[in-house]
N, CA, C, O and the ligand as a Tripos MOL2 file, in Angstrom:
@<TRIPOS>MOLECULE
protein
  269   267    68     0     0
PROTEIN
NO_CHARGES

@<TRIPOS>ATOM
      1 N          71.6570  -65.9810  -45.7410 N.3       1 MET1
      2 CA         72.2870  -67.2970  -45.8200 C.3       1 MET1
      3 C          71.2290  -68.3920  -45.5940 C.2       1 MET1
      4 O          70.6140  -68.4140  -44.5280 O.2       1 MET1
      5 N          70.9970  -69.2850  -46.5400 N.am      2 PRO2
      6 CA         69.9310  -70.2870  -46.3870 C.3       2 PRO2
      7 C          70.2650  -71.3540  -45.3530 C.2       2 PRO2
      8 O          71.4120  -71.7780  -45.2130 O.2       2 PRO2
      9 N          69.2380  -71.7700  -44.6410 N.am      3 PHE3
     10 CA         69.4030  -72.7840  -43.5960 C.3       3 PHE3
     11 C          68.7510  -74.0860  -44.0480 C.2       3 PHE3
     12 O          67.6060  -74.0800  -44.5010 O.2       3 PHE3
     13 N          69.4680  -75.1980  -43.9300 N.am      4 CYS4
     14 CA         68.9130  -76.5080  -44.2830 C.3       4 CYS4
     15 C          68.4660  -77.2170  -43.0150 C.2       4 CYS4
     16 O          69.2610  -77.4480  -42.1040 O.2       4 CYS4
     17 N          67.1540  -77.5650  -42.9690 N.am      5 GLU5
     18 CA         66.6300  -78.2570  -41.7810 C.3       5 GLU5
     19 C          67.1150  -79.6930  -41.7320 C.2       5 GLU5
     20 O          67.3060  -80.2400  -40.6460 O.2       5 GLU5
     21 N          67.3180  -80.3170  -42.8870 N.am      6 ASN6
     22 CA         67.8090  -81.7080  -42.9430 C.3       6 ASN6
     23 C          69.1960  -81.8180  -42.3370 C.2       6 ASN6
     24 O          69.4730  -82.7160  -41.5410 O.2       6 ASN6
     25 N          70.0720  -80.8830  -42.7290 N.am      7 CYS7
     26 CA         71.4570  -80.9310  -42.2570 C.3       7 CYS7
     27 C          71.6410  -80.1310  -40.9780 C.2       7 CYS7
     28 O          72.6820  -80.2290  -40.3290 O.2       7 CYS7
     29 N          70.6360  -79.3370  -40.6110 N.am      8 ALA8
     30 CA         70.6900  -78.4740  -39.4370 C.3       8 ALA8
     31 C          71.9020  -77.5610  -39.4780 C.2       8 ALA8
     32 O          72.5940  -77.3770  -38.4770 O.2       8 ALA8
     33 N          72.1480  -76.9950  -40.6440 N.am      9 LYS9
     34 CA         73.2540  -76.0330  -40.7430 C.3       9 LYS9
     35 C          72.9890  -74.9950  -41.8290 C.2       9 LYS9
     36 O          72.1810  -75.1940  -42.7360 O.2       9 LYS9
     37 N          73.6970  -73.8900  -41.6990 N.am     10 PHE10
     38 CA         73.5900  -72.8270  -42.6820 C.3      10 PHE10
     39 C          74.5550  -73.0920  -43.8300 C.2      10 PHE10
     40 O          75.6420  -73.6330  -43.6260 O.2      10 PHE10
     41 N          74.1560  -72.7130  -45.0200 N.am     11 HIS11
     42 CA         75.0280  -72.8690  -46.1800 C.3      11 HIS11
     43 C          75.2780  -71.5100  -46.8160 C.2      11 HIS11
     44 O          74.4060  -70.6410  -46.8280 O.2      11 HIS11
     45 N          76.4630  -71.3480  -47.3330 N.am     12 GLU12
     46 CA         76.7820  -70.1180  -48.0620 C.3      12 GLU12
     47 C          75.8490  -70.0190  -49.2650 C.2      12 GLU12
     48 O          75.5160  -71.0300  -49.8830 O.2      12 GLU12
     49 N          75.4330  -68.8070  -49.5930 N.am     13 ALA13
     50 CA         74.5400  -68.6050  -50.7340 C.3      13 ALA13
     51 C          75.1810  -69.1160  -52.0170 C.2      13 ALA13
     52 O          74.4870  -69.6130  -52.9030 O.2      13 ALA13
     53 N          76.5000  -68.9960  -52.1200 N.am     14 ASP14
     54 CA         77.2170  -69.4390  -53.3150 C.3      14 ASP14
     55 C          77.2580  -70.9660  -53.4160 C.2      14 ASP14
     56 O          77.3470  -71.5220  -54.5110 O.2      14 ASP14
     57 N          77.1920  -71.6300  -52.2730 N.am     15 ALA15
     58 CA         77.3000  -73.0860  -52.2650 C.3      15 ALA15
     59 C          75.9780  -73.7470  -52.6490 C.2      15 ALA15
     60 O          75.9520  -74.8850  -53.1170 O.2      15 ALA15
     61 N          74.8880  -73.0190  -52.4440 N.am     16 VAL16
     62 CA         73.5660  -73.5520  -52.7650 C.3      16 VAL16
     63 C          73.4250  -73.6700  -54.2810 C.2      16 VAL16
     64 O          73.8670  -72.7950  -55.0240 O.2      16 VAL16
     65 N          72.8070  -74.7570  -54.7280 N.am     17 GLY17
     66 CA         72.6490  -75.0000  -56.1630 C.3      17 GLY17
     67 C          71.7520  -73.9780  -56.8410 C.2      17 GLY17
     68 O          71.1280  -73.1310  -56.2010 O.2      17 GLY17
     69 N          71.7130  -74.0900  -58.1600 N.am     18 ARG18
     70 CA         70.9460  -73.1270  -58.9510 C.3      18 ARG18
     71 C          69.4470  -73.2060  -58.6540 C.2      18 ARG18
     72 O          68.7290  -72.2110  -58.7500 O.2      18 ARG18
     73 N          68.9890  -74.4130  -58.2900 N.am     19 LYS19
     74 CA         67.5670  -74.5850  -57.9820 C.3      19 LYS19
     75 C          67.2620  -74.2530  -56.5280 C.2      19 LYS19
     76 O          66.1320  -74.4300  -56.0750 O.2      19 LYS19
     77 N          68.2650  -73.7740  -55.7930 N.am     20 GLY20
     78 CA         68.0840  -73.4720  -54.3820 C.3      20 GLY20
     79 C          68.2540  -74.7110  -53.5350 C.2      20 GLY20
     80 O          67.7880  -74.7670  -52.3970 O.2      20 GLY20
     81 N          68.9390  -75.7300  -54.1060 N.am     21 ASP21
     82 CA         69.0870  -76.9890  -53.3900 C.3      21 ASP21
     83 C          70.3240  -77.0010  -52.5030 C.2      21 ASP21
     84 O          71.3390  -76.3650  -52.7880 O.2      21 ASP21
     85 N          70.1920  -77.7590  -51.4040 N.am     22 CYS22
     86 CA         71.2810  -77.8830  -50.4390 C.3      22 CYS22
     87 C          72.4630  -78.6160  -51.0720 C.2      22 CYS22
     88 O          72.2560  -79.6410  -51.7210 O.2      22 CYS22
     89 N          73.6880  -78.1300  -50.9080 N.am     23 PRO23
     90 CA         74.8560  -78.7990  -51.4950 C.3      23 PRO23
     91 C          75.1570  -80.1500  -50.8560 C.2      23 PRO23
     92 O          75.8800  -80.9600  -51.4350 O.2      23 PRO23
     93 N          74.6130  -80.3990  -49.6730 N.am     24 THR24
     94 CA         74.8970  -81.6530  -48.9740 C.3      24 THR24
     95 C          73.8170  -82.7100  -49.2330 C.2      24 THR24
     96 O          74.1370  -83.8300  -49.6290 O.2      24 THR24
     97 N          72.5380  -82.3660  -49.0130 N.am     25 CYS25
     98 CA         71.4780  -83.3650  -49.1180 C.3      25 CYS25
     99 C          70.5660  -83.1410  -50.3260 C.2      25 CYS25
    100 O          69.7800  -84.0230  -50.6700 O.2      25 CYS25
    101 N          70.6580  -81.9890  -50.9660 N.am     26 GLY26
    102 CA         69.8690  -81.7510  -52.1800 C.3      26 GLY26
    103 C          68.4750  -81.2070  -51.9310 C.2      26 GLY26
    104 O          67.7410  -80.9570  -52.8870 O.2      26 GLY26
    105 N          68.0830  -81.0130  -50.6700 N.am     27 ALA27
    106 CA         66.7640  -80.4570  -50.3690 C.3      27 ALA27
    107 C          66.7150  -78.9820  -50.7750 C.2      27 ALA27
    108 O          67.7050  -78.2620  -50.6540 O.2      27 ALA27
    109 N          65.5530  -78.5460  -51.2560 N.am     28 VAL28
    110 CA         65.4230  -77.1480  -51.6550 C.3      28 VAL28
    111 C          65.3080  -76.2920  -50.4070 C.2      28 VAL28
    112 O          64.3620  -76.4320  -49.6310 O.2      28 VAL28
    113 N          66.2730  -75.4060  -50.2170 N.am     29 ILE29
    114 CA         66.3260  -74.5930  -48.9960 C.3      29 ILE29
    115 C          66.2790  -73.1140  -49.3070 C.2      29 ILE29
    116 O          66.2130  -72.2950  -48.3910 O.2      29 ILE29
    117 N          66.3130  -72.7470  -50.5930 N.am     30 ALA30
    118 CA         66.3020  -71.3250  -50.9640 C.3      30 ALA30
    119 C          65.5480  -71.1790  -52.2750 C.2      30 ALA30
    120 O          65.4270  -72.1450  -53.0270 O.2      30 ALA30
    121 N          65.0380  -69.9860  -52.5610 N.am     31 PRO31
    122 CA         64.3610  -69.7950  -53.8410 C.3      31 PRO31
    123 C          65.3400  -69.9840  -54.9990 C.2      31 PRO31
    124 O          66.5240  -69.6770  -54.8570 O.2      31 PRO31
    125 N          64.8650  -70.4850  -56.1420 N.am     32 PRO32
    126 CA         65.7620  -70.6830  -57.2740 C.3      32 PRO32
    127 C          66.4380  -69.3940  -57.6690 C.2      32 PRO32
    128 O          65.8510  -68.3130  -57.6020 O.2      32 PRO32
    129 N          67.6950  -69.5290  -58.0870 N.am     33 LYS33
    130 CA         68.4400  -68.3400  -58.5010 C.3      33 LYS33
    131 C          67.9320  -67.8890  -59.8580 C.2      33 LYS33
    132 O          68.0370  -68.6200  -60.8430 O.2      33 LYS33
    133 N          67.3920  -66.7050  -59.9050 N.am     34 LYS34
    134 CA         66.8130  -66.2040  -61.1440 C.3      34 LYS34
    135 C          67.7910  -65.3410  -61.9260 C.2      34 LYS34
    136 O          67.6770  -65.1990  -63.1440 O.2      34 LYS34
    137 N          68.7460  -64.7710  -61.2170 N.am     35 ALA35
    138 CA         69.6710  -63.8510  -61.8880 C.3      35 ALA35
    139 C          70.5770  -64.6070  -62.8550 C.2      35 ALA35
    140 O          71.3860  -65.4240  -62.4170 O.2      35 ALA35
    141 N          70.4620  -64.3560  -64.1520 N.am     36 PRO36
    142 CA         71.3720  -64.9950  -65.0970 C.3      36 PRO36
    143 C          72.7480  -64.3600  -65.0420 C.2      36 PRO36
    144 O          72.9300  -63.2920  -64.4570 O.2      36 PRO36
    145 N          73.7130  -65.0240  -65.6550 N.am     37 TRP37
    146 CA         75.0980  -64.5720  -65.5440 C.3      37 TRP37
    147 C          75.2930  -63.1660  -66.0880 C.2      37 TRP37
    148 O          76.1000  -62.4060  -65.5520 O.2      37 TRP37
    149 N          74.5650  -62.8030  -67.1500 N.am     38 HIS38
    150 CA         74.7890  -61.4730  -67.7200 C.3      38 HIS38
    151 C          74.2480  -60.3650  -66.8150 C.2      38 HIS38
    152 O          74.6750  -59.2140  -66.8990 O.2      38 HIS38
    153 N          73.3000  -60.7340  -65.9480 N.am     39 PHE39
    154 CA         72.8080  -59.7630  -64.9780 C.3      39 PHE39
    155 C          73.8910  -59.4900  -63.9350 C.2      39 PHE39
    156 O          74.1020  -58.3530  -63.5130 O.2      39 PHE39
    157 N          74.5640  -60.5560  -63.5340 N.am     40 LYS40
    158 CA         75.6770  -60.4020  -62.5840 C.3      40 LYS40
    159 C          76.7860  -59.5640  -63.2180 C.2      40 LYS40
    160 O          77.3950  -58.7090  -62.5760 O.2      40 LYS40
    161 N          77.0280  -59.8430  -64.5090 N.am     41 LEU41
    162 CA         78.0600  -59.1050  -65.2370 C.3      41 LEU41
    163 C          77.7270  -57.6160  -65.2660 C.2      41 LEU41
    164 O          78.6050  -56.7630  -65.1340 O.2      41 LEU41
    165 N          76.4310  -57.3220  -65.4440 N.am     42 LEU42
    166 CA         75.9760  -55.9280  -65.4840 C.3      42 LEU42
    167 C          76.2400  -55.2550  -64.1320 C.2      42 LEU42
    168 O          76.6760  -54.1050  -64.0770 O.2      42 LEU42
    169 N          75.9730  -55.9820  -63.0500 N.am     43 ILE43
    170 CA         76.2120  -55.4440  -61.7030 C.3      43 ILE43
    171 C          77.7000  -55.1890  -61.4980 C.2      43 ILE43
    172 O          78.0950  -54.1440  -60.9820 O.2      43 ILE43
    173 N          78.5220  -56.1560  -61.9070 N.am     44 VAL44
    174 CA         79.9800  -56.0080  -61.7790 C.3      44 VAL44
    175 C          80.4540  -54.8000  -62.5820 C.2      44 VAL44
    176 O          81.2650  -54.0070  -62.1030 O.2      44 VAL44
    177 N          79.9440  -54.6650  -63.8050 N.am     45 ALA45
    178 CA         80.3270  -53.5410  -64.6580 C.3      45 ALA45
    179 C          79.9180  -52.2120  -64.0190 C.2      45 ALA45
    180 O          80.6580  -51.2310  -64.0810 O.2      45 ALA45
    181 N          78.7320  -52.1930  -63.4060 N.am     46 THR46
    182 CA         78.2450  -50.9830  -62.7480 C.3      46 THR46
    183 C          79.1320  -50.6190  -61.5620 C.2      46 THR46
    184 O          79.4680  -49.4530  -61.3570 O.2      46 THR46
    185 N          79.5030  -51.6310  -60.7890 N.am     47 VAL47
    186 CA         80.3610  -51.4080  -59.6200 C.3      47 VAL47
    187 C          81.7210  -50.8670  -60.0630 C.2      47 VAL47
    188 O          82.2550  -49.9370  -59.4580 O.2      47 VAL47
    189 N          82.2790  -51.4610  -61.1310 N.am     48 ILE48
    190 CA         83.5730  -51.0020  -61.6440 C.3      48 ILE48
    191 C          83.4520  -49.5570  -62.1420 C.2      48 ILE48
    192 O          84.3300  -48.7320  -61.8910 O.2      48 ILE48
    193 N          82.3760  -49.2660  -62.8370 N.am     49 TYR49
    194 CA         82.1710  -47.9150  -63.3710 C.3      49 TYR49
    195 C          82.0570  -46.8990  -62.2300 C.2      49 TYR49
    196 O          82.6790  -45.8370  -62.2610 O.2      49 TYR49
    197 N          81.2500  -47.2490  -61.2270 N.am     50 LEU50
    198 CA         81.0740  -46.3390  -60.0880 C.3      50 LEU50
    199 C          82.3850  -46.1490  -59.3370 C.2      50 LEU50
    200 O          82.6910  -45.0530  -58.8670 O.2      50 LEU50
    201 N          83.1530  -47.2260  -59.2290 N.am     51 GLY51
    202 CA         84.4590  -47.1450  -58.5800 C.3      51 GLY51
    203 C          85.3940  -46.2310  -59.3510 C.2      51 GLY51
    204 O          86.1630  -45.4690  -58.7650 O.2      51 GLY51
    205 N          85.3180  -46.3170  -60.6730 N.am     52 TYR52
    206 CA         86.1250  -45.4700  -61.5510 C.3      52 TYR52
    207 C          85.7380  -44.0010  -61.3850 C.2      52 TYR52
    208 O          86.6030  -43.1280  -61.3200 O.2      52 TYR52
    209 N          84.4200  -43.7330  -61.3160 N.am     53 ARG53
    210 CA         83.9580  -42.3660  -61.1330 C.3      53 ARG53
    211 C          84.3760  -41.8260  -59.7650 C.2      53 ARG53
    212 O          84.7390  -40.6580  -59.6270 O.2      53 ARG53
    213 N          84.3190  -42.7020  -58.7580 N.am     54 LEU54
    214 CA         84.7260  -42.3220  -57.4060 C.3      54 LEU54
    215 C          86.2140  -41.9820  -57.3960 C.2      54 LEU54
    216 O          86.6400  -41.0190  -56.7590 O.2      54 LEU54
    217 N          86.9880  -42.7820  -58.1070 N.am     55 PHE55
    218 CA         88.4260  -42.5770  -58.2460 C.3      55 PHE55
    219 C          88.6920  -41.2110  -58.8840 C.2      55 PHE55
    220 O          89.5560  -40.4600  -58.4320 O.2      55 PHE55
    221 N          87.9390  -40.9050  -59.9350 N.am     56 GLN56
    222 CA         88.0500  -39.6180  -60.6280 C.3      56 GLN56
    223 C          87.7170  -38.4670  -59.6750 C.2      56 GLN56
    224 O          88.4010  -37.4440  -59.6480 O.2      56 GLN56
    225 N          86.6460  -38.6600  -58.8940 N.am     57 LEU57
    226 CA         86.1950  -37.6290  -57.9570 C.3      57 LEU57
    227 C          87.2730  -37.3530  -56.9110 C.2      57 LEU57
    228 O          87.5450  -36.2020  -56.5680 O.2      57 LEU57
    229 N          87.8860  -38.4440  -56.4050 N.am     58 ILE58
    230 CA         88.9380  -38.2960  -55.3910 C.3      58 ILE58
    231 C          90.1220  -37.5110  -55.9680 C.2      58 ILE58
    232 O          90.6730  -36.6240  -55.3170 O.2      58 ILE58
    233 N          90.5040  -37.8620  -57.2190 N.am     59 PHE59
    234 CA         91.6110  -37.1660  -57.8680 C.3      59 PHE59
    235 C          91.2800  -35.6910  -58.1010 C.2      59 PHE59
    236 O          92.1350  -34.8170  -57.9530 O.2      59 PHE59
    237 N          90.0080  -35.4290  -58.4710 N.am     60 TRP60
    238 CA         89.5560  -34.0650  -58.7010 C.3      60 TRP60
    239 C          89.6230  -33.2570  -57.4070 C.2      60 TRP60
    240 O          90.0330  -32.0960  -57.3920 O.2      60 TRP60
    241 N          89.2000  -33.9220  -56.3070 N.am     61 LEU61
    242 CA         89.2240  -33.2600  -54.9930 C.3      61 LEU61
    243 C          90.6570  -32.9290  -54.5790 C.2      61 LEU61
    244 O          90.9370  -31.8440  -54.0700 O.2      61 LEU61
    245 N          91.5620  -33.8920  -54.8080 N.am     62 ILE62
    246 CA         92.9820  -33.6720  -54.4640 C.3      62 ILE62
    247 C          93.5140  -32.4800  -55.2630 C.2      62 ILE62
    248 O          94.2280  -31.6300  -54.7310 O.2      62 ILE62
    249 N          93.1520  -32.4340  -56.5500 N.am     63 LYS63
    250 CA         93.6020  -31.3750  -57.4370 C.3      63 LYS63
    251 C          93.0760  -30.0030  -56.9750 C.2      63 LYS63
    252 O          93.8100  -29.0150  -56.9320 O.2      63 LYS63
    253 N          91.7570  -29.9830  -56.6250 N.am     64 VAL64
    254 CA         91.1150  -28.7350  -56.2050 C.3      64 VAL64
    255 C          91.6410  -28.2920  -54.8460 C.2      64 VAL64
    256 O          91.9550  -27.1180  -54.6530 O.2      64 VAL64
    257 N          91.7380  -29.2160  -53.9140 N.am     65 LEU65
    258 CA         92.1870  -28.8800  -52.5680 C.3      65 LEU65
    259 C          93.6970  -28.5940  -52.5220 C.2      65 LEU65
    260 O          94.1890  -27.9480  -51.5970 O.2      65 LEU65
    261 N          94.4030  -29.0740  -53.5130 N.am     66 GLY66
    262 CA         95.8510  -28.8880  -53.5500 C.3      66 GLY66
    263 C          96.2500  -27.4530  -53.8300 C.2      66 GLY66
    264 O          97.3610  -27.0460  -53.4880 O.2      66 GLY66
    265 N          95.3540  -26.6640  -54.4550 N.am     67 HIS67
    266 CA         95.6800  -25.2950  -54.8110 C.3      67 HIS67
    267 C          95.5200  -24.3160  -53.6550 C.2      67 HIS67
    268 O          95.7640  -23.1210  -53.8200 O.2      67 HIS67
    269 ZN         70.9150  -80.2400  -46.4910 Zn       68 ZN68
@<TRIPOS>BOND
     1     1     2 1
     2     2     3 1
     3     3     4 2
     4     3     5 am
     5     5     6 1
     6     6     7 1
     7     7     8 2
     8     7     9 am
     9     9    10 1
    10    10    11 1
    11    11    12 2
    12    11    13 am
    13    13    14 1
    14    14    15 1
    15    15    16 2
    16    15    17 am
    17    17    18 1
    18    18    19 1
    19    19    20 2
    20    19    21 am
    21    21    22 1
    22    22    23 1
    23    23    24 2
    24    23    25 am
    25    25    26 1
    26    26    27 1
    27    27    28 2
    28    27    29 am
    29    29    30 1
    30    30    31 1
    31    31    32 2
    32    31    33 am
    33    33    34 1
    34    34    35 1
    35    35    36 2
    36    35    37 am
    37    37    38 1
    38    38    39 1
    39    39    40 2
    40    39    41 am
    41    41    42 1
    42    42    43 1
    43    43    44 2
    44    43    45 am
    45    45    46 1
    46    46    47 1
    47    47    48 2
    48    47    49 am
    49    49    50 1
    50    50    51 1
    51    51    52 2
    52    51    53 am
    53    53    54 1
    54    54    55 1
    55    55    56 2
    56    55    57 am
    57    57    58 1
    58    58    59 1
    59    59    60 2
    60    59    61 am
    61    61    62 1
    62    62    63 1
    63    63    64 2
    64    63    65 am
    65    65    66 1
    66    66    67 1
    67    67    68 2
    68    67    69 am
    69    69    70 1
    70    70    71 1
    71    71    72 2
    72    71    73 am
    73    73    74 1
    74    74    75 1
    75    75    76 2
    76    75    77 am
    77    77    78 1
    78    78    79 1
    79    79    80 2
    80    79    81 am
    81    81    82 1
    82    82    83 1
    83    83    84 2
    84    83    85 am
    85    85    86 1
    86    86    87 1
    87    87    88 2
    88    87    89 am
    89    89    90 1
    90    90    91 1
    91    91    92 2
    92    91    93 am
    93    93    94 1
    94    94    95 1
    95    95    96 2
    96    95    97 am
    97    97    98 1
    98    98    99 1
    99    99   100 2
   100    99   101 am
   101   101   102 1
   102   102   103 1
   103   103   104 2
   104   103   105 am
   105   105   106 1
   106   106   107 1
   107   107   108 2
   108   107   109 am
   109   109   110 1
   110   110   111 1
   111   111   112 2
   112   111   113 am
   113   113   114 1
   114   114   115 1
   115   115   116 2
   116   115   117 am
   117   117   118 1
   118   118   119 1
   119   119   120 2
   120   119   121 am
   121   121   122 1
   122   122   123 1
   123   123   124 2
   124   123   125 am
   125   125   126 1
   126   126   127 1
   127   127   128 2
   128   127   129 am
   129   129   130 1
   130   130   131 1
   131   131   132 2
   132   131   133 am
   133   133   134 1
   134   134   135 1
   135   135   136 2
   136   135   137 am
   137   137   138 1
   138   138   139 1
   139   139   140 2
   140   139   141 am
   141   141   142 1
   142   142   143 1
   143   143   144 2
   144   143   145 am
   145   145   146 1
   146   146   147 1
   147   147   148 2
   148   147   149 am
   149   149   150 1
   150   150   151 1
   151   151   152 2
   152   151   153 am
   153   153   154 1
   154   154   155 1
   155   155   156 2
   156   155   157 am
   157   157   158 1
   158   158   159 1
   159   159   160 2
   160   159   161 am
   161   161   162 1
   162   162   163 1
   163   163   164 2
   164   163   165 am
   165   165   166 1
   166   166   167 1
   167   167   168 2
   168   167   169 am
   169   169   170 1
   170   170   171 1
   171   171   172 2
   172   171   173 am
   173   173   174 1
   174   174   175 1
   175   175   176 2
   176   175   177 am
   177   177   178 1
   178   178   179 1
   179   179   180 2
   180   179   181 am
   181   181   182 1
   182   182   183 1
   183   183   184 2
   184   183   185 am
   185   185   186 1
   186   186   187 1
   187   187   188 2
   188   187   189 am
   189   189   190 1
   190   190   191 1
   191   191   192 2
   192   191   193 am
   193   193   194 1
   194   194   195 1
   195   195   196 2
   196   195   197 am
   197   197   198 1
   198   198   199 1
   199   199   200 2
   200   199   201 am
   201   201   202 1
   202   202   203 1
   203   203   204 2
   204   203   205 am
   205   205   206 1
   206   206   207 1
   207   207   208 2
   208   207   209 am
   209   209   210 1
   210   210   211 1
   211   211   212 2
   212   211   213 am
   213   213   214 1
   214   214   215 1
   215   215   216 2
   216   215   217 am
   217   217   218 1
   218   218   219 1
   219   219   220 2
   220   219   221 am
   221   221   222 1
   222   222   223 1
   223   223   224 2
   224   223   225 am
   225   225   226 1
   226   226   227 1
   227   227   228 2
   228   227   229 am
   229   229   230 1
   230   230   231 1
   231   231   232 2
   232   231   233 am
   233   233   234 1
   234   234   235 1
   235   235   236 2
   236   235   237 am
   237   237   238 1
   238   238   239 1
   239   239   240 2
   240   239   241 am
   241   241   242 1
   242   242   243 1
   243   243   244 2
   244   243   245 am
   245   245   246 1
   246   246   247 1
   247   247   248 2
   248   247   249 am
   249   249   250 1
   250   250   251 1
   251   251   252 2
   252   251   253 am
   253   253   254 1
   254   254   255 1
   255   255   256 2
   256   255   257 am
   257   257   258 1
   258   258   259 1
   259   259   260 2
   260   259   261 am
   261   261   262 1
   262   262   263 1
   263   263   264 2
   264   263   265 am
   265   265   266 1
   266   266   267 1
   267   267   268 2
@<TRIPOS>SUBSTRUCTURE
     1 MET1         2 RESIDUE 1 A MET
     2 PRO2         6 RESIDUE 1 A PRO
     3 PHE3        10 RESIDUE 1 A PHE
     4 CYS4        14 RESIDUE 1 A CYS
     5 GLU5        18 RESIDUE 1 A GLU
     6 ASN6        22 RESIDUE 1 A ASN
     7 CYS7        26 RESIDUE 1 A CYS
     8 ALA8        30 RESIDUE 1 A ALA
     9 LYS9        34 RESIDUE 1 A LYS
    10 PHE10       38 RESIDUE 1 A PHE
    11 HIS11       42 RESIDUE 1 A HIS
    12 GLU12       46 RESIDUE 1 A GLU
    13 ALA13       50 RESIDUE 1 A ALA
    14 ASP14       54 RESIDUE 1 A ASP
    15 ALA15       58 RESIDUE 1 A ALA
    16 VAL16       62 RESIDUE 1 A VAL
    17 GLY17       66 RESIDUE 1 A GLY
    18 ARG18       70 RESIDUE 1 A ARG
    19 LYS19       74 RESIDUE 1 A LYS
    20 GLY20       78 RESIDUE 1 A GLY
    21 ASP21       82 RESIDUE 1 A ASP
    22 CYS22       86 RESIDUE 1 A CYS
    23 PRO23       90 RESIDUE 1 A PRO
    24 THR24       94 RESIDUE 1 A THR
    25 CYS25       98 RESIDUE 1 A CYS
    26 GLY26      102 RESIDUE 1 A GLY
    27 ALA27      106 RESIDUE 1 A ALA
    28 VAL28      110 RESIDUE 1 A VAL
    29 ILE29      114 RESIDUE 1 A ILE
    30 ALA30      118 RESIDUE 1 A ALA
    31 PRO31      122 RESIDUE 1 A PRO
    32 PRO32      126 RESIDUE 1 A PRO
    33 LYS33      130 RESIDUE 1 A LYS
    34 LYS34      134 RESIDUE 1 A LYS
    35 ALA35      138 RESIDUE 1 A ALA
    36 PRO36      142 RESIDUE 1 A PRO
    37 TRP37      146 RESIDUE 1 A TRP
    38 HIS38      150 RESIDUE 1 A HIS
    39 PHE39      154 RESIDUE 1 A PHE
    40 LYS40      158 RESIDUE 1 A LYS
    41 LEU41      162 RESIDUE 1 A LEU
    42 LEU42      166 RESIDUE 1 A LEU
    43 ILE43      170 RESIDUE 1 A ILE
    44 VAL44      174 RESIDUE 1 A VAL
    45 ALA45      178 RESIDUE 1 A ALA
    46 THR46      182 RESIDUE 1 A THR
    47 VAL47      186 RESIDUE 1 A VAL
    48 ILE48      190 RESIDUE 1 A ILE
    49 TYR49      194 RESIDUE 1 A TYR
    50 LEU50      198 RESIDUE 1 A LEU
    51 GLY51      202 RESIDUE 1 A GLY
    52 TYR52      206 RESIDUE 1 A TYR
    53 ARG53      210 RESIDUE 1 A ARG
    54 LEU54      214 RESIDUE 1 A LEU
    55 PHE55      218 RESIDUE 1 A PHE
    56 GLN56      222 RESIDUE 1 A GLN
    57 LEU57      226 RESIDUE 1 A LEU
    58 ILE58      230 RESIDUE 1 A ILE
    59 PHE59      234 RESIDUE 1 A PHE
    60 TRP60      238 RESIDUE 1 A TRP
    61 LEU61      242 RESIDUE 1 A LEU
    62 ILE62      246 RESIDUE 1 A ILE
    63 LYS63      250 RESIDUE 1 A LYS
    64 VAL64      254 RESIDUE 1 A VAL
    65 LEU65      258 RESIDUE 1 A LEU
    66 GLY66      262 RESIDUE 1 A GLY
    67 HIS67      266 RESIDUE 1 A HIS
    68 ZN68       269 GROUP 0 **** ****
């Protein structure tokens, strides 16, 4: 979580601007966000896929252990 010395407070990473600027005073308090939106989409897709595989594994375990 980036800290702004001007405002003397912590800011949520999501609230910080794309250039790493403070949402209140505009001072740069974090490195610029390099991850483009499609990279985030890829991460979300990966998480959903892994969750789906985990779901499958749980169902498989229930099926195997049920016998
Ligand atoms: Zn600030």
